[in-house]
C-alpha positions, 0 to 999 in steps of 0.5 A, a space after each residue: 722309337 729308335 734310339 733309346 736311353 734307359 735310365 743312363 747313369 754314368 760314375 766317375 769313381 774317385 781314387 785315392 779317397 776322391 770324391 764319386 762324380 754321377 755326371 749322367 744320373 738316371 737319363 732317360 729319352 726316346 728320340 725317334 728315326 729322323 729326329 733332331 734332338 739337342 742337349 741343353 745345357 751350362 757346362 758341366 752339366 753332362 750333355 757332353 758325357 751323355 753324348 760320349 755314352 750314345 757314342 762308345 766312348 765312354 760305357 754305362 755304369 748303369 742303364 741301356 741303350 738301345 739303338 733300333 732294338 739293339 742294346 749297343 752298352 758293350 760296342 765298340 765306337 767303330 761297330 755303333 752305325 754312327 759319324 761325330 762331329 766335333 767341336 776341334 773339327 779333326 780334320 787331316 792337315 796333310 790330306 787335301 779336302 777330298 782325301 779328308 772326306 774319303 778317309 772312312 770309306 777308304 777304311 771300308 775298303 770301297 772301290 775309286 770310282 764309288 768313293 768318288 761317287 759318294 764323297 761327290 755327293 757328300 761334297 756338293 751336299 756341303 757346298 764344298 764342290 771346287 775344293 776338294 784339292 785344297 789343304 785345310 789351311 787353305 780353308 776358312 774355319 766355315 769349310 773346315 767344319 763343313 769338311 767334317 760334316 761331309 766326312 762324317 755324312 759320306 759315312 751315311 751312318 744311323 746317326 750322327 752325333 754333333 759335340 758343339 760344333 759350332 763353338 769355335 765360329 765367330 757369330 754370323 758364321 755360326 748363324 748361317 752354319 746351323 741353318 746349313 746343318 739344318 738343311 743338310 739333316 732335313 734334307 737326308 732325314 738323319 736321326 741327330 744328337 747334338 749338343 750345346 750350351 747356346 740356347 738359340 742353336 738349340 732352339 733354331 735347331 731341334 725338334 726336342 730339346 733336352 734341359 740337362 742340369 747337374 746330370 739330370 733332364 730337367 725338362 724335354 720339349 719342343 722349343 715353344 714348350 721350353 720357353 713358353 712352360 717351363 717346368 722349374 725355375 732352372 729351365 726358366 733361367 736358362 732360356 732366354 731372359 726372364 722376370 720371377 715376381 713374387 705373388 699371392 695366388 688368390 685361388 683358380 677360376 673358369 679364366 686361369 687363376 687369381 694372382 696379387 702382383 706388387 699390389 695389382 690384381 690380374 687373371 693368368 691363364 691356368 698353369 701347366 698340367 704338370 704342376 698341381 695345384 697344390 704347389 700353385 698356391 704355396 707361398 713359393 710362387 712365382 710369376 714369370 714374365 718374359 722381358 718382350 711380354 710386357 709393355 712400356 707406357 710413358 703415361 699410366 694407361 686407362 682403367 681397362 689395363 692392369 699397369 705397375 708403376 716404376 722408374 728406369 733404372 737402366 736402357 740399353 739402346 740396341 737400334 731394333 731393340 731397347 732394353 731397360 731395367 724398371 724399379 717397381 716397388 725395389 723389385 727390378 723388372 727386365 722390359 724390352 720393346 722391340 723397333 723402338 720409335 724415338 717416342 718410346 726411348 725412356 731415359 734412366 729416371 723416367 716413370 714408365 707404367 709396365 703392362 704386362 700380358 696376361 697370356 704370355 704370363 705364367 705360374 712357376 711351383 716354389 
């Protein structure tokens, strides 16, 4: 382990009778050296406060922050050997690109030749070569974000922190920049903690995704684990699109769980080991079915396929993707067809059959 959060809690105490707010509630995370970890969740979930605690901009009410074996709870930001890339870039408008990147090195009183060498390396790594003499107002948003990243990297910190750094960029540039951030992070092997509410960013960038809500960790795992094996409804709903369908669990067989779903009987794979048999057999158990795990048929499949009959309630053709909401016995089920042919386009009111791919279905405890 390299960076540890141990039972970290941050309470903002109310004044004049105002209610105390527990922004971070008993958070524990272990981060290995060189790992890229993303704190993911909606606004107000505690992810930014957690990042500020790591950076030293806030101090914990309880718990410990351990960096490379040392408890750093009381250390001010300037001695924590960390650097942060902010949402607002926070670059100095009156300094050139070179001067912005060199700012921290000058504070450390490095020699001119060493500053020039290190800044040159940072410029090359962030693909800013040739722009070193430009003013910030002569740069695009993406270039300004690269300057902010270069300024952090040039300090060679133990930990690199990101506070929603791409939220001010347009959609296409965000995709480019997140790829660049990941490339640089892997090239340097630098331990990184990234905060975002964007699930795509979290899944593309991260070795470990930490999903938070109401100050607590809801689940931590790889992108595949979070998406395919969510531990509760919040995680399943926050990561990607999801259908939650009521089921009756008849029991467990060798091949998985035997369930009744809207009048049809299915056998689906065993649940995650984190979910007990007792919870699965509870009457509130739901079936998680992702839209892409549903196949649409314009006519009833043969008897070897278990399919639900329904009526198209909504359709959206997006070129590479067709989205549908299908009414099945009063339940609206979202389905997605990728690269649809014209024969796979069903207008509103069409009668269709939904084939749920059993291997991709998942039970959630109530």
